C-alpha beads as a LAMMPS data file, in Angstrom:
LAMMPS data file: protein, C-alpha beads

302 atoms
301 bonds

1 atom types
1 bond types

-500.0 500.0 xlo xhi
-500.0 500.0 ylo yhi
-500.0 500.0 zlo zhi

Masses

1 110.0

Atoms # bond

1 1 1 -17.637 17.721 1.206
2 1 1 -15.901 20.759 -0.236
3 1 1 -17.075 21.532 -3.874
4 1 1 -14.207 21.212 -6.452
5 1 1 -16.610 21.322 -9.214
6 1 1 -15.468 25.286 -10.188
7 1 1 -14.369 26.451 -13.285
8 1 1 -10.991 25.776 -14.276
9 1 1 -8.711 28.233 -15.627
10 1 1 -6.866 25.792 -17.618
11 1 1 -7.418 22.429 -18.626
12 1 1 -5.755 19.545 -16.900
13 1 1 -2.523 17.923 -18.315
14 1 1 -1.737 14.387 -18.450
15 1 1 0.058 14.559 -15.731
16 1 1 -2.528 15.621 -13.413
17 1 1 -4.682 12.704 -14.633
18 1 1 -1.568 10.695 -13.772
19 1 1 -1.276 11.828 -10.342
20 1 1 -4.887 10.838 -9.686
21 1 1 -3.353 7.265 -10.416
22 1 1 -1.161 7.548 -7.305
23 1 1 2.411 6.298 -8.820
24 1 1 3.947 5.983 -6.427
25 1 1 1.402 3.755 -4.576
26 1 1 1.120 1.642 -7.989
27 1 1 4.793 1.195 -8.529
28 1 1 5.095 -0.827 -5.093
29 1 1 1.859 -2.633 -5.947
30 1 1 3.117 -3.429 -9.323
31 1 1 6.652 -4.626 -8.193
32 1 1 4.871 -6.962 -5.437
33 1 1 2.275 -8.220 -8.059
34 1 1 5.592 -9.169 -10.260
35 1 1 7.065 -10.985 -7.552
36 1 1 4.114 -13.001 -6.884
37 1 1 4.012 -13.988 -10.607
38 1 1 7.522 -14.782 -11.018
39 1 1 7.647 -17.036 -7.660
40 1 1 4.199 -18.870 -8.514
41 1 1 5.236 -22.459 -10.176
42 1 1 4.892 -23.081 -13.640
43 1 1 6.315 -21.709 -17.013
44 1 1 6.240 -17.796 -17.144
45 1 1 4.288 -17.067 -20.063
46 1 1 5.463 -13.546 -20.905
47 1 1 1.941 -12.671 -22.285
48 1 1 -0.238 -13.552 -19.440
49 1 1 2.386 -12.154 -16.719
50 1 1 2.366 -9.006 -18.912
51 1 1 -1.536 -8.961 -19.130
52 1 1 -1.810 -9.884 -15.297
53 1 1 0.267 -7.346 -14.440
54 1 1 -0.971 -4.614 -16.254
55 1 1 -4.222 -5.335 -14.821
56 1 1 -3.181 -4.983 -11.333
57 1 1 -1.327 -1.876 -12.002
58 1 1 -4.447 -0.426 -13.712
59 1 1 -6.470 -1.634 -10.785
60 1 1 -4.412 0.149 -8.672
61 1 1 -4.460 3.196 -10.825
62 1 1 -8.646 3.374 -10.287
63 1 1 -8.118 2.653 -6.506
64 1 1 -6.060 5.794 -6.088
65 1 1 -8.337 7.975 -8.491
66 1 1 -11.574 6.721 -6.290
67 1 1 -9.778 7.070 -3.294
68 1 1 -8.971 10.779 -4.634
69 1 1 -12.552 11.396 -5.573
70 1 1 -13.715 10.693 -2.428
71 1 1 -11.427 12.094 -0.028
72 1 1 -11.041 15.545 -2.052
73 1 1 -12.204 17.145 1.291
74 1 1 -9.614 15.631 3.212
75 1 1 -6.890 16.156 0.953
76 1 1 -8.199 20.165 0.738
77 1 1 -7.225 20.814 4.446
78 1 1 -3.792 18.395 5.141
79 1 1 -0.697 20.017 3.706
80 1 1 0.805 17.056 2.475
81 1 1 -2.261 16.536 -0.240
82 1 1 -3.399 19.903 -0.438
83 1 1 -1.950 20.202 -4.255
84 1 1 -3.225 16.992 -5.550
85 1 1 -5.115 17.645 -8.885
86 1 1 -9.037 17.526 -7.225
87 1 1 -7.953 20.301 -4.397
88 1 1 -5.737 22.173 -6.363
89 1 1 -8.389 22.959 -8.930
90 1 1 -6.846 20.972 -11.699
91 1 1 -9.477 18.252 -12.183
92 1 1 -12.973 18.018 -11.235
93 1 1 -14.427 15.604 -9.125
94 1 1 -16.807 13.988 -11.286
95 1 1 -13.904 13.111 -14.246
96 1 1 -11.923 11.360 -11.122
97 1 1 -15.036 9.329 -10.162
98 1 1 -15.443 8.348 -14.012
99 1 1 -11.682 7.525 -14.619
100 1 1 -11.543 5.178 -11.661
101 1 1 -14.897 3.592 -12.453
102 1 1 -13.879 3.189 -15.880
103 1 1 -10.311 1.675 -14.973
104 1 1 -11.535 -0.478 -12.422
105 1 1 -13.846 -2.074 -14.963
106 1 1 -11.015 -2.338 -17.760
107 1 1 -8.731 -3.978 -15.398
108 1 1 -11.235 -6.704 -14.015
109 1 1 -12.225 -7.654 -17.770
110 1 1 -8.603 -7.700 -18.429
111 1 1 -7.776 -10.017 -15.897
112 1 1 -10.961 -12.014 -16.845
113 1 1 -9.601 -12.728 -20.284
114 1 1 -6.573 -12.985 -19.643
115 1 1 -6.500 -15.579 -16.462
116 1 1 -9.808 -16.450 -15.920
117 1 1 -12.170 -16.058 -12.817
118 1 1 -10.251 -16.440 -9.830
119 1 1 -7.897 -13.776 -10.448
120 1 1 -10.173 -11.156 -11.632
121 1 1 -12.455 -11.946 -8.604
122 1 1 -9.859 -11.396 -6.365
123 1 1 -8.809 -8.164 -8.018
124 1 1 -12.510 -6.838 -8.206
125 1 1 -12.571 -7.623 -4.407
126 1 1 -9.228 -5.542 -3.784
127 1 1 -10.697 -2.761 -5.651
128 1 1 -13.741 -2.770 -3.761
129 1 1 -12.170 -3.086 -0.521
130 1 1 -9.821 -0.147 -0.756
131 1 1 -12.349 2.198 -2.197
132 1 1 -15.377 1.615 -0.495
133 1 1 -14.509 -0.515 2.764
134 1 1 -11.369 1.663 3.243
135 1 1 -11.970 5.025 1.694
136 1 1 -15.561 5.597 2.462
137 1 1 -15.896 3.550 5.662
138 1 1 -12.989 2.874 7.888
139 1 1 -10.899 5.886 7.219
140 1 1 -13.360 8.057 8.405
141 1 1 -14.427 5.951 11.372
142 1 1 -11.559 4.198 13.534
143 1 1 -7.891 4.313 14.167
144 1 1 -7.588 0.869 13.210
145 1 1 -8.448 2.132 9.313
146 1 1 -5.023 1.452 8.082
147 1 1 -4.716 -1.754 9.860
148 1 1 -7.973 -3.488 8.064
149 1 1 -7.652 -1.460 4.986
150 1 1 -4.097 -2.403 4.371
151 1 1 -5.110 -6.037 2.976
152 1 1 -6.165 -4.148 -0.254
153 1 1 -2.503 -3.006 -0.440
154 1 1 -1.578 -6.898 0.225
155 1 1 -3.101 -8.665 -1.910
156 1 1 -1.102 -8.165 -5.420
157 1 1 0.999 -10.944 -4.922
158 1 1 -1.980 -13.592 -4.374
159 1 1 -3.906 -12.272 -7.264
160 1 1 -0.747 -12.322 -9.710
161 1 1 -0.216 -15.922 -7.974
162 1 1 -3.729 -17.325 -8.986
163 1 1 -3.394 -15.469 -12.059
164 1 1 -0.596 -18.015 -12.847
165 1 1 -1.804 -21.047 -11.217
166 1 1 -5.682 -20.395 -10.950
167 1 1 -5.722 -21.079 -7.208
168 1 1 -3.464 -20.212 -3.678
169 1 1 -1.385 -21.834 -1.252
170 1 1 0.615 -21.003 1.533
171 1 1 3.404 -18.929 -0.284
172 1 1 1.381 -15.942 -1.782
173 1 1 -0.517 -15.908 1.495
174 1 1 2.410 -15.396 3.482
175 1 1 3.404 -13.073 1.141
176 1 1 -0.060 -11.312 1.968
177 1 1 0.513 -11.565 5.619
178 1 1 4.179 -9.793 5.079
179 1 1 2.798 -6.875 3.574
180 1 1 -0.111 -6.594 6.127
181 1 1 1.769 -6.582 8.903
182 1 1 4.216 -4.394 7.567
183 1 1 1.533 -1.439 6.735
184 1 1 0.474 -0.505 10.122
185 1 1 4.256 0.447 11.454
186 1 1 4.736 1.898 8.002
187 1 1 1.964 4.389 7.766
188 1 1 2.090 4.846 11.501
189 1 1 5.636 6.215 11.328
190 1 1 4.206 8.420 8.749
191 1 1 0.990 9.701 10.769
192 1 1 3.271 10.562 13.563
193 1 1 4.878 13.127 11.373
194 1 1 1.884 14.031 10.098
195 1 1 -0.639 13.938 13.227
196 1 1 -1.347 17.563 13.380
197 1 1 -2.929 17.345 9.860
198 1 1 -4.687 14.467 10.429
199 1 1 -6.524 16.123 13.331
200 1 1 -7.207 19.284 11.300
201 1 1 -9.296 16.928 8.764
202 1 1 -10.511 14.962 11.427
203 1 1 -9.200 11.577 10.091
204 1 1 -9.375 9.337 13.321
205 1 1 -5.470 7.929 13.120
206 1 1 -3.859 6.521 15.569
207 1 1 -1.673 9.549 16.871
208 1 1 -4.730 11.588 16.715
209 1 1 -6.989 9.299 18.896
210 1 1 -4.868 7.512 21.005
211 1 1 -2.048 9.647 21.158
212 1 1 1.363 9.490 19.925
213 1 1 2.769 7.251 22.963
214 1 1 -0.176 4.590 22.285
215 1 1 1.152 4.884 18.533
216 1 1 4.734 4.363 19.459
217 1 1 4.100 1.150 21.415
218 1 1 1.640 -0.237 18.290
219 1 1 4.571 0.200 15.989
220 1 1 6.866 -1.546 18.195
221 1 1 4.380 -4.554 18.771
222 1 1 3.480 -4.896 14.885
223 1 1 7.345 -4.999 14.019
224 1 1 8.061 -7.193 16.713
225 1 1 5.225 -9.635 14.856
226 1 1 6.682 -8.856 11.241
227 1 1 10.248 -9.348 11.764
228 1 1 9.914 -13.155 12.732
229 1 1 6.862 -13.453 10.070
230 1 1 9.262 -12.139 7.389
231 1 1 11.587 -15.227 7.834
232 1 1 9.193 -17.798 7.877
233 1 1 9.094 -18.026 3.954
234 1 1 12.572 -19.607 4.218
235 1 1 10.649 -22.412 5.910
236 1 1 8.260 -23.175 3.054
237 1 1 11.298 -22.942 0.175
238 1 1 9.709 -19.654 -0.947
239 1 1 12.905 -17.840 0.153
240 1 1 16.199 -19.154 -0.005
241 1 1 19.764 -17.672 1.652
242 1 1 19.698 -14.338 0.086
243 1 1 16.029 -14.017 1.255
244 1 1 16.775 -15.444 4.544
245 1 1 19.952 -12.946 5.539
246 1 1 17.719 -9.962 4.359
247 1 1 14.787 -11.111 6.254
248 1 1 16.990 -11.725 9.491
249 1 1 19.343 -8.556 9.335
250 1 1 16.606 -6.085 7.869
251 1 1 14.036 -7.460 10.428
252 1 1 16.381 -7.071 13.305
253 1 1 17.031 -3.194 12.223
254 1 1 13.244 -2.764 11.930
255 1 1 12.798 -4.029 14.947
256 1 1 15.822 -1.521 16.536
257 1 1 14.368 1.563 14.799
258 1 1 10.746 0.655 15.738
259 1 1 12.846 0.927 19.382
260 1 1 13.916 3.873 19.177
261 1 1 10.403 5.344 18.055
262 1 1 9.056 3.530 20.968
263 1 1 11.622 4.961 23.001
264 1 1 11.553 8.734 22.000
265 1 1 10.759 11.329 24.868
266 1 1 9.040 14.541 24.956
267 1 1 12.368 16.137 26.202
268 1 1 14.246 15.349 23.467
269 1 1 12.333 18.207 21.519
270 1 1 10.312 17.326 18.350
271 1 1 13.228 17.522 15.821
272 1 1 14.891 14.239 17.347
273 1 1 11.554 12.618 17.653
274 1 1 10.335 13.445 13.809
275 1 1 13.777 11.855 13.000
276 1 1 13.230 8.529 14.598
277 1 1 9.966 8.122 12.783
278 1 1 11.362 9.277 9.485
279 1 1 13.965 6.753 9.934
280 1 1 11.712 4.158 10.569
281 1 1 9.494 5.223 7.617
282 1 1 12.220 5.649 5.104
283 1 1 13.852 2.317 5.958
284 1 1 10.694 0.588 5.953
285 1 1 10.257 1.051 2.337
286 1 1 13.845 -0.384 1.595
287 1 1 13.005 -3.337 3.699
288 1 1 10.125 -4.381 2.000
289 1 1 11.803 -4.169 -1.051
290 1 1 14.794 -5.773 -0.345
291 1 1 12.484 -8.949 0.413
292 1 1 10.491 -9.034 -2.215
293 1 1 13.617 -8.493 -4.682
294 1 1 15.124 -11.108 -3.092
295 1 1 12.163 -13.618 -3.859
296 1 1 12.219 -12.043 -7.376
297 1 1 16.034 -12.836 -7.858
298 1 1 16.250 -16.508 -6.187
299 1 1 12.824 -17.601 -7.760
300 1 1 13.660 -16.022 -11.373
301 1 1 16.926 -17.550 -11.403
302 1 1 15.550 -20.969 -10.238

Bonds

1 1 1 2
2 1 2 3
3 1 3 4
4 1 4 5
5 1 5 6
6 1 6 7
7 1 7 8
8 1 8 9
9 1 9 10
10 1 10 11
11 1 11 12
12 1 12 13
13 1 13 14
14 1 14 15
15 1 15 16
16 1 16 17
17 1 17 18
18 1 18 19
19 1 19 20
20 1 20 21
21 1 21 22
22 1 22 23
23 1 23 24
24 1 24 25
25 1 25 26
26 1 26 27
27 1 27 28
28 1 28 29
29 1 29 30
30 1 30 31
31 1 31 32
32 1 32 33
33 1 33 34
34 1 34 35
35 1 35 36
36 1 36 37
37 1 37 38
38 1 38 39
39 1 39 40
40 1 40 41
41 1 41 42
42 1 42 43
43 1 43 44
44 1 44 45
45 1 45 46
46 1 46 47
47 1 47 48
48 1 48 49
49 1 49 50
50 1 50 51
51 1 51 52
52 1 52 53
53 1 53 54
54 1 54 55
55 1 55 56
56 1 56 57
57 1 57 58
58 1 58 59
59 1 59 60
60 1 60 61
61 1 61 62
62 1 62 63
63 1 63 64
64 1 64 65
65 1 65 66
66 1 66 67
67 1 67 68
68 1 68 69
69 1 69 70
70 1 70 71
71 1 71 72
72 1 72 73
73 1 73 74
74 1 74 75
75 1 75 76
76 1 76 77
77 1 77 78
78 1 78 79
79 1 79 80
80 1 80 81
81 1 81 82
82 1 82 83
83 1 83 84
84 1 84 85
85 1 85 86
86 1 86 87
87 1 87 88
88 1 88 89
89 1 89 90
90 1 90 91
91 1 91 92
92 1 92 93
93 1 93 94
94 1 94 95
95 1 95 96
96 1 96 97
97 1 97 98
98 1 98 99
99 1 99 100
100 1 100 101
101 1 101 102
102 1 102 103
103 1 103 104
104 1 104 105
105 1 105 106
106 1 106 107
107 1 107 108
108 1 108 109
109 1 109 110
110 1 110 111
111 1 111 112
112 1 112 113
113 1 113 114
114 1 114 115
115 1 115 116
116 1 116 117
117 1 117 118
118 1 118 119
119 1 119 120
120 1 120 121
121 1 121 122
122 1 122 123
123 1 123 124
124 1 124 125
125 1 125 126
126 1 126 127
127 1 127 128
128 1 128 129
129 1 129 130
130 1 130 131
131 1 131 132
132 1 132 133
133 1 133 134
134 1 134 135
135 1 135 136
136 1 136 137
137 1 137 138
138 1 138 139
139 1 139 140
140 1 140 141
141 1 141 142
142 1 142 143
143 1 143 144
144 1 144 145
145 1 145 146
146 1 146 147
147 1 147 148
148 1 148 149
149 1 149 150
150 1 150 151
151 1 151 152
152 1 152 153
153 1 153 154
154 1 154 155
155 1 155 156
156 1 156 157
157 1 157 158
158 1 158 159
159 1 159 160
160 1 160 161
161 1 161 162
162 1 162 163
163 1 163 164
164 1 164 165
165 1 165 166
166 1 166 167
167 1 167 168
168 1 168 169
169 1 169 170
170 1 170 171
171 1 171 172
172 1 172 173
173 1 173 174
174 1 174 175
175 1 175 176
176 1 176 177
177 1 177 178
178 1 178 179
179 1 179 180
180 1 180 181
181 1 181 182
182 1 182 183
183 1 183 184
184 1 184 185
185 1 185 186
186 1 186 187
187 1 187 188
188 1 188 189
189 1 189 190
190 1 190 191
191 1 191 192
192 1 192 193
193 1 193 194
194 1 194 195
195 1 195 196
196 1 196 197
197 1 197 198
198 1 198 199
199 1 199 200
200 1 200 201
201 1 201 202
202 1 202 203
203 1 203 204
204 1 204 205
205 1 205 206
206 1 206 207
207 1 207 208
208 1 208 209
209 1 209 210
210 1 210 211
211 1 211 212
212 1 212 213
213 1 213 214
214 1 214 215
215 1 215 216
216 1 216 217
217 1 217 218
218 1 218 219
219 1 219 220
220 1 220 221
221 1 221 222
222 1 222 223
223 1 223 224
224 1 224 225
225 1 225 226
226 1 226 227
227 1 227 228
228 1 228 229
229 1 229 230
230 1 230 231
231 1 231 232
232 1 232 233
233 1 233 234
234 1 234 235
235 1 235 236
236 1 236 237
237 1 237 238
238 1 238 239
239 1 239 240
240 1 240 241
241 1 241 242
242 1 242 243
243 1 243 244
244 1 244 245
245 1 245 246
246 1 246 247
247 1 247 248
248 1 248 249
249 1 249 250
250 1 250 251
251 1 251 252
252 1 252 253
253 1 253 254
254 1 254 255
255 1 255 256
256 1 256 257
257 1 257 258
258 1 258 259
259 1 259 260
260 1 260 261
261 1 261 262
262 1 262 263
263 1 263 264
264 1 264 265
265 1 265 266
266 1 266 267
267 1 267 268
268 1 268 269
269 1 269 270
270 1 270 271
271 1 271 272
272 1 272 273
273 1 273 274
274 1 274 275
275 1 275 276
276 1 276 277
277 1 277 278
278 1 278 279
279 1 279 280
280 1 280 281
281 1 281 282
282 1 282 283
283 1 283 284
284 1 284 285
285 1 285 286
286 1 286 287
287 1 287 288
288 1 288 289
289 1 289 290
290 1 290 291
291 1 291 292
292 1 292 293
293 1 293 294
294 1 294 295
295 1 295 296
296 1 296 297
297 1 297 298
298 1 298 299
299 1 299 300
300 1 300 301
301 1 301 302
């Protein structure tokens, strides 16, 4: 790995340490966790809910710091990440490691004290899966890295559900499955735009190992699974009319955009190909947010 332990001209700022926690990723984790808690049966205990969501947020930040610690060599190569705190020389690697480990322990202990062993155990598993299984192993060894590793980012609704109820059921599993199958087309759309960076960093992302054409096909196939899967909460009662309308319309448009990516042709030019991938990537964020926002509204008002 590249050594980032050289002396720093200026002390790191609070924003540098905040950046280690990947706040954008954390915001999605917190939101889906909140939806999982509100959607779970039972009274919404504000103290328990706050503690559980706080623990999930801190765990997400811990995972981000551990990821940046281990991946600092990759981040230094890729244009999208080279200005992160470690490769930019603002935070030493060992400080990121200690921050990640400390926050990991604090998040799990907080969850255990607030909600008990099931939720705390699931939270600890999520941190381990992201930091060790995904970051240290899968990311550098297989083009299926984001598929398998996506489980870590999909679990927050189930963790919050377990915090409130002490158990799991089909509904939190459905929420996890939706995020799990959403992750590959979402992230592979981005990887199409960043394929040269991944190649330079020797990260075996799908466009690097299997080519652009195969990646487009995988994106489309996953969208065909995701669209009907996202409608299934209506059948269990987790989602109502609002959710159903968003799931059907949003899923159809998601498949349409994935189809446009699939039908891209080299003769159209790089700009046109990139625009289709960028359109899908941008809509995928809106799509997932809208699905979970609908659950939050419908279950929160129930």
